[in-house]
C-alpha positions in Angstrom: 9.9 -4.0 23.2 11.7 -5.6 20.3 9.7 -3.7 17.6 9.7 -0.1 18.4 8.7 1.1 15.0 5.8 -0.4 13.0 5.4 0.4 9.3 2.3 -0.4 7.3 1.5 -0.6 3.6 -1.8 1.2 2.9 -3.9 -0.2 0.0 -4.9 -3.8 0.8 -3.4 -3.6 4.3 -5.2 -0.8 6.2 -7.8 0.2 3.6 -9.7 -1.6 0.8 -9.4 1.1 -1.8 -10.1 -1.0 -4.9 -13.5 0.6 -5.7 -12.0 4.1 -5.8 -8.9 3.0 -7.8 -11.2 1.1 -10.3 -13.4 4.1 -10.7 -10.4 6.3 -11.4 -8.9 3.9 -13.9 -12.1 3.6 -15.7 -12.7 7.3 -15.8 -9.2 7.7 -17.3 -9.9 5.0 -19.9 -13.2 6.4 -20.8 -11.6 9.8 -21.4 -9.2 8.1 -23.8 -12.0 6.2 -25.6 -10.7 2.9 -24.3 -12.6 -0.1 -22.8 -13.1 -0.2 -19.1 -12.5 -3.1 -16.7 -14.3 -4.8 -13.8 -13.2 -4.3 -10.2 -11.8 -7.8 -9.8 -9.5 -7.4 -12.8 -8.2 -4.0 -11.7 -7.5 -5.5 -8.3 -4.9 -7.8 -9.8 -2.9 -4.8 -11.1 -2.7 -2.9 -7.8 0.4 -2.7 -5.7 3.3 -1.4 -7.8 2.2 2.2 -8.1 0.0 4.2 -10.5 2.5 4.0 -13.4 2.5 0.2 -13.4 -1.3 0.2 -12.9 -1.9 2.5 -15.9 0.5 0.7 -18.2 -1.1 -2.6 -17.4 -4.6 -1.2 -18.0 -3.6 0.4 -21.3 -1.9 -2.7 -22.5 -5.0 -4.8 -21.7 -7.3 -2.2 -23.4 -5.1 -1.8 -26.5 -3.8 -5.3 -26.9 -0.2 -3.9 -26.9 1.9 -1.6 -24.8 1.0 2.1 -25.0 3.5 4.6 -26.5 4.8 7.2 -24.2 2.5 10.0 -25.5 -0.6 8.0 -24.7 0.8 6.9 -21.3 1.6 10.5 -20.4 -1.9 11.5 -21.4 -3.4 8.7 -19.3 -1.2 9.6 -16.3 -2.3 13.2 -16.4 -6.0 12.1 -16.6 -5.5 9.7 -13.8 -4.0 12.3 -11.5 -6.8 14.7 -12.4 -9.6 12.2 -11.7 -8.2 10.5 -8.6 -9.1 13.3 -6.1 -12.7 13.0 -7.2 -12.9 9.3 -6.2 -10.3 9.1 -3.4 -12.0 7.8 -0.3 -15.4 7.8 -1.8 -16.0 4.1 -1.4 -12.8 3.0 0.5 -13.3 1.1 3.8 -11.0 0.4 6.7 -10.5 -3.4 7.2 -11.7 -5.1 10.4 -9.2 -5.0 13.2 -7.3 -2.0 11.9 -8.4 0.5 14.6 -8.0 -2.1 17.3 -4.5 -3.0 16.1 -3.3 0.5 15.7 -4.5 1.4 19.2 -2.8 -1.7 20.6 0.5 -0.7 18.9 0.2 2.8 20.3 -0.5 1.4 23.8 2.8 -0.5 23.5 4.6 2.8 22.9 5.4 2.1 19.3 6.0 4.7 16.6 3.8 4.1 13.5 4.3 5.0 9.9 2.8 4.3 6.5 5.0 3.3 3.5 2.9 3.1 0.4 3.4 3.2 -3.4 0.4 5.6 -3.6 1.4 9.2 -4.2 1.7 11.0 -0.9 -0.8 13.7 -1.9 -3.4 11.0 -2.3 -2.4 8.9 0.7 -2.7 11.7 3.2 -6.3 12.8 2.3 -7.4 9.1 2.3 -6.0 8.6 5.8 -7.6 11.8 7.0 -11.0 10.9 5.5 -11.0 7.5 7.1 -9.9 8.8 10.5 -6.6 7.0 10.4 -4.0 9.8 10.0 -3.8 10.7 13.7 -2.2 7.3 14.4 0.8 7.9 12.2 4.0 9.8 12.8 5.2 9.4 9.2 3.7 8.9 5.8 6.0 7.9 2.9 4.5 7.8 -0.5 5.5 6.3 -3.8 6.9 9.7 -4.8 8.7 10.4 -1.5 11.9 8.7 -2.8 13.4 7.8 -6.2 12.1 4.2 -5.9 8.9 2.4 -5.1 8.5 -1.0 -3.4 9.7 -3.7 -4.0 12.9 -1.6 -3.8 13.9 -1.2 -0.2 14.6 2.5 -0.4 11.2 3.7 0.8 11.5 1.5 3.9 15.1 2.6 4.5 14.0 6.2 4.2 11.1 5.7 6.7 13.6 4.2 9.2 15.9 7.1 8.8 13.1 9.6 9.3 12.1 7.8 12.5 15.8 7.6 13.6 15.2 3.8 13.8 17.4 0.8 13.1 15.8 -1.7 10.6 16.2 -4.5 13.2 13.7 -2.6 15.4 11.2 -2.1 12.6 8.3 -4.4 11.8 6.7 -3.9 8.4 3.1 -5.2 7.7 1.8 -5.5 4.2 -0.2 -7.7 1.8 2.0 -8.6 -1.2 5.2 -9.9 -2.6 6.3 -6.3 -3.1 6.1 -5.7 0.6 8.0 -8.8 1.6 10.8 -8.2 -0.9 11.2 -4.6 0.1 11.2 -5.4 3.8 13.6 -8.2 3.5 16.0 -6.2 1.4 15.8 -3.4 4.1 16.6 -6.0 6.8 13.2 -5.6 8.5 10.9 -8.3 9.9 7.7 -8.5 7.7 4.2 -9.8 8.3 1.6 -10.3 5.6 -2.1 -10.3 5.6 -4.2 -12.7 3.4 -7.0 -10.3 2.4 -5.1 -7.7 0.3 -3.8 -7.3 -3.3 -1.1 -9.8 -4.1 -1.9 -10.2 -7.8 -3.9 -13.3 -7.2 -1.0 -15.2 -5.6 -1.6 -17.0 -2.2 0.4 -15.2 0.5 1.3 -18.7 1.8 3.9 -18.8 -1.0 5.7 -15.7 0.3 8.7 -16.0 2.6 7.4 -13.7 5.2 8.2 -13.8 8.9 4.6 -14.6 9.6 1.0 -14.4 8.3 -1.6 -12.6 10.4 -5.3 -12.4 9.9 -5.7 -8.7 10.8 -3.8 -5.7 12.1 -5.1 -6.6 15.6 -3.6 -10.0 15.2 -0.3 -8.4 14.1 -0.2 -6.4 17.3 -0.6 -9.6 19.3 2.1 -11.3 17.2 4.5 -8.3 17.9 3.8 -8.4 21.6 4.5 -12.2 21.8 7.6 -11.8 19.8 8.9 -9.3 22.2 8.6 -11.5 25.3 
């Protein structure tokens, strides 16, 4: 088996969490007496971690970048509100359970590498009956950097005692592709996630797959 270790992004790859993230952003903005935003707009801001998400939302609401005092107030509110909404309306994408089971049947070790805070990622995975598939969960606060920096993926490989060449990373955005390539990992992208409105066909990924189940078939064929 060429790919012994399979790493996954979370939001937009395994789980459609936009409704919960949007609810949290809007609860935060409401608390700060700011305008709220529609789901489709918030979706374009997801993928680079909660700090980037909040700075973008505040900039859109204010018409200019927030000062640090307001940002810190927003971050505290966001972290306080998120547990209330986490997993409430999130759904697992079609093909995820099938694909994860197929990877496990191949003898692969599985991990999640997400920019979401690990204390939010783990409850979400538990609530959606996904946690048992994974041997490792790396969050946006597990290292000093977030994707697109390669450090979270390098850290995941180290924790799994894996070489990057034997790791396959599956995500949905340019951040994922950039991080994986910088970490010297093969990367597949899915077309249904959160790539800031940019067609994944423009990304220089190793392949585009329609689902996690399709990714498992791709990996099996690549190993022959």
